[in-house]
N, C-alpha and C positions, 0 to 999 in steps of 0.2 A: 506495498499499498503505500512504498514510499516515505516521505515525512509528510505527514498527515495534520491537520491542528486539530487536538483533540477539544470541541468547543460543546456546550449542549444543546446546540442547536442541530448533530446530527445530520450533517451537510450533506453526508453523502450513502449511499447504499449499503447501511450494515449488512445484509446479508453478504456482501465482497468484503468484511472484512477477513482477514489471515489470524491463524491462530497467532502470529506474534502480536496484531492490532490486538488483537484479546487480551492478550497480556500484559501490556502498555496499561490498556483502558481499566484494566484491573487494579491494578499498580497504583495507578494516580487516584480511582475511586475507592478502593478500600486501605489506601496508606495507614490508616491508623489501628491499623487492625493486626491484631496477634494472630492470627489465622490464614492472613493473606496467604503467605509465602506456600502454605500447601498446599489450599485450595486451588491457587493458579495452576501448582504442579500440574496436582489431579485434572485439570480441565486440558490443558497442554499435552498430558501424556493421551488423552483424548483427540486432540488433534482438533479440537473445537475452534469453529470459524465461527464469522458472524450468523451465516443459516444457522449453523447449531446453536447457538449462545442463544437467538430468539426464539427457540424452541425447547429451551431448556424450562422443567421445572423440578418444585423442590424435591417431590417424591424420586425423579428422576438423580436427584443429586445426593440424595440420604437413602436409597434402597441398599441394605446389604447383599453385598455380595454384586451390585451394582459396579458398574465402570467407572465414578465416584468416589463413594462411599463418604460423603463430607457428613459434618457432624452438621446439626440444626442451624444453629448460629450463622456459619459462613454460608451455608446456602440459603437462609432466608435472605442475606444481604446480596448474594449472587442475583438472587430472584427479583430483590427491588431495584436492582441495576437492569435487568433485563426488562420488568417493566415497564419504567422511567424510556428506555430506548425504545421498545415497541412506540409507544405513546408519541413519541418522535419521530420516529420512522415512518415514511411516506412511501406507503406501498400502494403502487400503480395497479387499476383494476387489473384483475384478468387477463380477460382477452372484450373490451367492448368498444363496437363498431360504433359510431353514428350516424345514424340514417337519418333522411328529411321525412316529412309527413307523406310525401307522395311514395316514395319509396319501400314506408312499411304499409298504406294500403294496398301497393302492390303485392307481399305479401300475406298479408291477410287475405285478401281475395284469393293468390292463391291453394293456400292452408283452405280456404271454406270451399274449392270446389275439388281439393282432394278430399277432404272429409265426406263431401255430398256425392263423391263419385265411391267413394266406400260404402254410403250408406244404401245409395240403389242397388250397388252391386249383392248387399247384404240380404235387399229385399227380394231379389231376383234369387238369391239362393233359399231363403225362406219360404217364396211360391214352388220352386221345383223341387224342395222336401215337402211341403206338404201336397203337391200333384202325386208322390209317390206312396202317399201312406196308405195305408190298406184299412179302413175299418171295418 
């Protein structure tokens, strides 16, 4: 990530943070913590990058026999940082296409025509079945 400034604005895409950048971020924000070095090393040992960092939960961090096995205090502090970052992260919509009202109307008409065709086919199928029934 190069020489990034760590601002509270989260002006970069957090999901692209490297494990090394996560380490620097945690060192800065957990500086007064006596458990920081152990917690940071456990995260780095699992190659936690920005994408994984945003997906961390307290349960994942504290799970016995899990990849991190942190004590509750550092886990809570890390999750607090994760939640703050999530609030600041600008996540673009998954796959949104902006369309005009005319395009939307065309889509609806096409969709309605397909549904009408399906209904008519079903009606014909039912008529055929009724014609084959022996009473």
